[in-house]
C-alpha positions in Angstrom: 17.6 -8.7 12.9 14.3 -10.0 11.5 12.6 -13.0 12.9 13.6 -14.8 9.6 16.8 -15.6 11.5 14.6 -18.2 13.3 11.7 -18.8 11.0 13.6 -19.1 7.8 16.5 -21.0 9.2 14.1 -23.8 10.1 11.8 -23.3 7.1 11.6 -27.0 6.3 10.5 -27.8 9.9 8.2 -24.8 10.4 7.1 -23.1 7.2 6.7 -26.1 5.0 5.1 -28.0 7.8 2.7 -25.2 8.4 1.8 -24.9 4.7 1.8 -28.5 3.6 -1.3 -29.4 1.7 -2.4 -25.8 1.2 -4.9 -24.8 -1.5 -5.3 -21.5 -3.3 -6.6 -18.5 -1.4 -10.4 -18.4 -1.5 -12.2 -15.3 -2.4 -13.1 -13.0 0.4 -16.6 -12.5 1.5 -18.7 -9.9 -0.2 -19.4 -6.6 1.6 -22.7 -6.0 3.3 -25.5 -4.6 1.2 -25.7 -0.9 0.6 -28.5 -0.3 3.0 -28.4 3.0 4.9 -26.0 2.6 7.9 -27.7 2.6 11.3 -26.2 3.4 14.6 -24.7 0.4 16.4 -22.3 -0.5 19.1 -20.4 -3.5 20.1 -22.1 -6.0 22.5 -21.6 -5.9 26.2 -19.4 -9.0 25.8 -17.1 -7.1 23.5 -18.4 -8.9 20.4 -18.5 -7.4 16.9 -21.1 -4.7 16.1 -24.1 -5.5 14.0 -23.3 -6.0 10.3 -23.6 -2.8 8.3 -23.8 -0.5 11.4 -20.9 1.9 11.0 -19.4 2.7 14.3 -19.2 6.3 15.4 -16.2 7.7 17.3 -18.1 7.4 20.6 -19.0 3.8 19.8 -15.4 3.0 18.9 -14.3 4.4 22.3 -17.0 2.4 24.1 -16.0 -0.8 22.3 -12.4 -0.3 23.3 -13.5 0.0 26.9 -15.8 -3.0 26.6 -13.0 -5.1 25.1 -10.6 -4.3 28.0 -8.3 -1.8 26.2 -5.8 -4.6 25.4 -4.9 -6.2 22.1 -2.8 -9.2 21.3 -0.7 -9.6 18.1 1.5 -12.3 16.8 4.3 -10.7 14.8 8.1 -10.4 14.6 9.9 -8.3 17.2 11.2 -5.5 14.9 14.8 -6.1 16.3 13.5 -5.3 19.7 11.4 -2.2 19.0 8.2 -4.1 19.7 9.1 -4.6 23.3 9.2 -1.0 24.3 9.0 1.6 21.5 5.9 0.2 19.9 4.1 -0.4 23.2 4.7 3.2 24.3 3.8 4.7 20.9 0.6 2.7 20.5 -0.5 3.7 24.0 0.2 7.3 23.2 -1.7 7.0 19.9 -4.8 5.5 21.4 -4.8 8.0 24.3 -4.6 10.9 21.8 -7.2 9.4 19.3 -9.7 7.9 21.7 -8.8 9.1 25.2 -8.0 5.5 26.2 -4.4 4.1 26.6 -4.5 0.7 25.0 -1.9 -2.0 25.9 -0.5 -4.0 23.0 0.8 -7.4 23.9 3.4 -8.3 21.2 4.1 -12.0 20.8 7.3 -12.5 18.7 7.3 -16.3 19.0 6.5 -18.8 16.2 4.7 -21.3 18.4 1.2 -19.9 18.9 -0.1 -20.8 15.4 1.3 -24.4 15.5 -0.2 -24.9 19.0 -3.6 -23.7 17.8 -3.6 -26.0 14.8 -2.5 -29.0 16.9 -5.3 -28.4 19.4 -7.9 -27.9 16.6 -8.6 -24.4 17.8 -8.9 -21.0 16.1 -5.9 -18.7 16.5 -8.3 -16.4 18.5 -8.9 -19.2 20.9 -5.3 -19.1 22.0 -5.5 -15.4 22.6 -4.5 -13.8 19.3 -6.3 -10.8 17.9 -4.0 -9.8 15.0 -1.9 -12.4 13.0 1.1 -10.8 11.4 3.3 -13.1 9.3 4.7 -13.4 5.8 2.5 -13.8 2.8 3.5 -17.5 2.5 1.1 -18.2 5.5 -2.0 -17.1 3.6 -3.0 -20.4 2.0 -2.9 -22.2 5.3 -4.6 -19.5 7.3 -7.4 -19.4 4.8 -7.7 -23.2 4.8 -7.9 -23.3 8.5 -10.5 -20.5 8.6 -8.5 -18.5 11.1 -8.9 -15.1 9.6 -11.8 -12.7 8.7 -12.2 -9.7 6.5 -10.5 -6.6 8.0 -12.5 -3.9 6.2 -16.0 -4.9 7.0 -18.3 -1.9 6.5 -19.0 -1.3 10.2 -15.3 -0.6 10.8 -15.0 2.2 8.2 -14.4 4.9 10.9 -11.8 2.7 12.6 -9.7 2.1 9.5 -9.0 5.7 8.7 -5.6 4.8 7.1 -7.0 2.1 4.9 -7.3 4.4 1.9 -3.6 5.2 2.2 -2.6 1.7 1.2 -2.0 1.2 -2.5 -4.2 -1.5 -4.1 -1.4 -4.1 -4.7 -0.9 -4.3 -0.9 -4.6 -5.1 -0.1 -4.9 -8.9 0.0 -8.0 -10.8 -1.3 -10.3 -7.7 -1.0 -9.4 -7.1 2.6 -8.6 -10.5 4.1 -5.1 -9.1 4.8 -3.0 -6.0 4.3 0.7 -6.0 3.5 2.6 -3.3 5.3 6.0 -3.9 3.6 6.6 -2.3 0.2 9.0 -5.2 -0.2 10.9 -7.9 1.5 12.5 -10.2 -1.0 15.4 -12.4 -1.9 17.8 -10.1 -3.8 21.6 -9.7 -4.6 24.1 -7.4 -3.1 27.6 -7.0 -4.7 31.1 -6.0 -3.6 32.0 -3.4 -6.1 35.7 -3.8 -5.4 35.5 -7.4 -6.9 32.8 -7.3 -9.5 31.0 -4.6 -11.5 27.4 -4.2 -10.2 26.4 -2.4 -13.4 27.1 -5.6 -15.4 24.2 -7.3 -13.6 20.7 -6.5 -15.0 18.7 -9.7 -14.4 18.9 -13.1 -12.6 20.3 -15.0 -15.6 23.5 -12.8 -15.3 24.5 -14.9 -12.3 25.7 -17.5 -14.8 28.4 -15.1 -16.1 31.9 -16.5 -15.7 33.1 -13.5 -13.6 30.9 -14.8 -10.7 32.4 -18.3 -10.6 33.1 -19.2 -6.9 31.9 -15.8 -5.7 28.2 -16.3 -4.8 26.8 -17.2 -1.5 23.1 -18.2 -1.2 20.6 -20.8 0.1 20.2 -24.4 -0.7 17.4 -25.5 -3.1 15.8 -27.6 -0.3 15.4 -24.4 1.7 12.2 -22.4 1.1 14.5 -19.3 0.5 16.5 -21.2 -2.1 13.2 -21.9 -3.9 12.2 -18.3 -3.7 15.4 -17.5 -5.6 14.8 -20.3 -8.1 11.4 -19.0 -9.0 12.8 -15.5 -9.5 15.4 -17.0 -11.9 12.8 -19.1 -13.7 10.6 -16.0 -14.1 13.6 -14.3 -15.7 14.2 -17.3 -18.0 10.6 -17.3 -19.2 10.6 -13.5 -19.8 13.7 -13.9 -21.9 12.3 -16.8 -23.9 15.0 -19.2 -22.7 12.3 -21.4 -21.0 8.8 -21.8 -22.4 5.6 -22.0 -20.3 4.0 -20.5 -17.2 6.0 -19.8 -14.0 4.4 -22.6 -12.0 3.9 -25.2 -14.8 5.7 -28.5 -14.2 7.4 -28.5 -17.6 8.8 -24.9 -17.1 9.9 -25.8 -13.5 11.8 -28.8 -14.8 13.6 -26.9 -17.5 14.3 -24.1 -15.1 15.9 -26.5 -12.6 18.1 -27.9 -15.3 19.2 -24.5 -16.4 19.9 -23.4 -12.8 22.0 -26.4 -12.0 24.0 -26.2 -15.2 24.6 -22.4 -15.2 24.3 -20.9 -11.8 25.2 -23.7 -9.4 28.8 -23.9 -10.7 29.3 -20.2 -9.7 28.1 -20.7 -6.1 30.9 -20.6 -3.5 28.9 -21.9 -0.6 25.4 -22.4 0.7 24.4 -21.4 4.1 22.6 -18.7 6.1 23.1 -15.0 7.0 26.0 -15.5 9.5 28.1 -17.3 6.8 27.1 -14.7 4.2 28.1 -11.8 6.4 31.5 -13.3 7.1 32.2 -14.2 3.5 31.2 -10.8 2.3 33.1 -8.9 4.9 36.3 -10.9 4.3 36.0 -10.6 0.6 35.8 -14.4 0.2 32.5 -13.8 -1.6 31.5 -11.0 -4.0 27.8 -11.6 -4.3 25.3 -12.5 -1.5 21.7 -13.4 -2.4 19.6 -13.0 0.7 16.7 -11.1 2.3 16.6 -7.3 1.8 16.7 -6.7 5.6 19.9 -8.7 5.8 21.4 -6.7 2.9 20.6 -3.4 4.6 22.1 -4.8 7.8 25.3 -5.6 6.0 25.3 -2.2 4.2 24.9 -0.4 7.5 27.7 -2.5 9.2 30.7 -0.8 10.6 33.0 -2.5 8.1 30.9 -1.4 5.1 30.4 2.1 6.4 34.2 2.3 6.5 35.0 0.5 3.2 31.8 1.5 1.2 31.9 -1.6 -1.0 28.4 -3.1 -1.0 25.9 -2.2 -3.7 22.3 -3.6 -3.9 21.0 -4.3 -7.3 17.4 -4.9 -8.3 16.9 -7.6 -11.1 14.8 -6.3 -14.0 12.3 -9.1 -13.9 11.6 -8.8 -10.2 12.5 -10.4 -6.9 10.3 -13.0 -5.2 8.7 -11.3 -2.3 7.4 -12.7 1.0 6.2 -9.6 2.7 4.8 -9.0 6.2 1.0 -9.0 6.3 -1.6 -8.2 9.0 -4.8 -10.2 9.4 -7.7 -10.1 11.9 -8.0 -13.4 13.8 -11.5 -14.8 13.2 -13.6 -14.8 16.4 -11.3 -12.4 18.2 -12.7 -11.1 21.5 -11.3 -7.6 20.6 -12.6 -7.0 17.1 -12.6 -3.2 17.3 -9.3 -2.9 19.1 -7.7 -5.3 16.7 -8.6 -3.0 13.9 -7.4 0.0 15.8 -4.0 -1.6 16.0 -4.0 -2.5 12.3 -5.0 1.1 11.5 -2.1 2.4 13.5 0.2 0.0 11.7 -0.9 1.5 8.4 -0.1 5.0 9.6 2.9 7.0 8.4 4.3 7.1 11.9 4.4 3.3 12.3 5.4 2.5 8.7 8.3 4.9 8.8 9.3 4.4 12.5 8.5 8.0 13.2 11.4 9.2 10.9 10.4 11.1 7.8 10.6 14.4 6.0 8.2 17.2 6.9 5.8 17.6 4.0 5.8 21.4 4.3 9.3 22.3 5.3 11.4 19.5 3.9 13.8 18.5 6.7 13.3 15.1 8.2 12.5 14.6 11.9 13.2 11.5 14.1 10.0 11.5 16.2 10.6 8.1 17.8 14.3 8.3 18.6 15.2 5.1 16.7 18.8 4.9 15.4 19.8 4.3 11.8 20.3 0.6 12.2 16.9 0.1 13.8 15.3 2.1 11.0 17.1 0.1 8.2 16.2 -3.2 9.9 12.5 -2.4 10.1 11.5 0.0 7.4 10.8 -2.1 4.4 9.6 0.3 1.7 6.5 2.5 1.7 3.1 1.2 0.7 2.0 4.8 0.0 3.5 6.9 -2.9 3.8 10.1 -0.8 5.4 8.3 2.1 8.2 7.0 -0.2 9.1 10.6 -1.1 9.5 11.4 2.6 12.3 8.9 3.3 15.2 10.6 5.1 18.0 11.5 2.6 20.6 9.4 4.4 18.4 6.3 3.9 17.6 6.7 0.2 20.6 4.7 -1.1 19.3 1.6 0.7 15.9 1.5 -1.0 14.4 1.4 -4.6 12.2 4.3 -5.5 9.1 2.2 -6.3 9.3 -1.4 -4.9 6.1 -2.4 -6.5 7.6 -2.4 -9.9 10.4 -4.7 -8.8 8.2 -7.2 -6.9 7.5 -10.7 -8.1 4.4 -12.0 -6.3 4.7 -15.8 -5.8 2.1 -18.5 -5.5 2.9 -19.9 -2.1 0.1 -22.5 -2.2 1.8 -24.1 -5.2 5.3 -23.7 -3.7 4.2 -25.4 -0.4 2.6 -28.3 -2.2 5.6 -28.8 -4.5 8.6 -27.8 -2.5 9.8 -31.3 -1.6 9.3 -32.6 -5.1 11.2 -29.6 -6.6 14.1 -30.2 -4.2 14.2 -33.9 -5.0 14.0 -33.2 -8.7 16.9 -30.7 -8.5 19.1 -33.1 -6.4 18.5 -35.9 -8.9 19.8 -33.8 -11.8 23.4 -34.7 -12.9 
């Protein structure tokens, strides 16, 4: 399953520590002037090409050679696919596109970023070219000055898939690019115990029929706070709480409402292993967890047999924390890093090579992944056409347009205030 099994389970020790003291995301640097592009190539040392010099295909190929035809990424392991399938497919792609097979070294660990910060180094100085992590890392990465604008003008011919990405998934004018249509905290219901159709928005969790039937995360957990802000957003939209989503007064009123109305309905707090067991046994009827875990439960042998789980998408939106790619500032492989990002924006990568043929209709599994691998790694298209090409068997697992259901959170604010919010909640009667 996702790397959240590790990273989220120790969020207080890792994520909150990593983000503590973050400020808001600064504006990205302005593009180069509109001067007529001139020919340019990367330096002999593999450094970036001259600003404003748009690389030709030959120059891209020469830069890949100069950079050593290897690229390093810090990301999650895509439930094992990164170890072999991605390595082979990227090598095949670069051979076809540039005549050079490029090796991608995929680092699924969480330690590299912390090690760099502790040593006072850039992420690129510990060997990273592409940093791939959830959105909640943005404030800290910007504060540390670890990332640079991806779509600098000289890389226009490298980033051939950039235009495929819908505007909401481009971060800070190119400082990052989100490749998940969604990955959020959301509810899944056992329809044999409760009626999923009776749930329309987060405030419905207070209904008496859910008493003792909900499993979710503690408020001191970053995931529990993700849920809280989604509930608060719903309260504000309904006029139950007044103010802005991240205003102290609204947060206080929201915490009071949550503790008085939703907390009494919660059967237990925990993590995905407890949630799976409780949902499978029928002890719980509602699990509120990450979308990837929900799809994992839906694709489980017991649910495939019993067909009882139904995902529901709250009307006011679910707090997202999606995977995002960024170029490590000072990378020794600036061109190859963007070649990798470009591939990760392609239809083949985003859909794991499994999609409908745009001309004939039937879907084809080009990469040979199985259904569970697909469900655990495809997280909703960031391109409207791609979303229409989802295999028919997978459609029940995904919303049609995730962008309309996504609540984008202010992770800088959350990081600064997470401990205070947790303490305030605990102090309530």
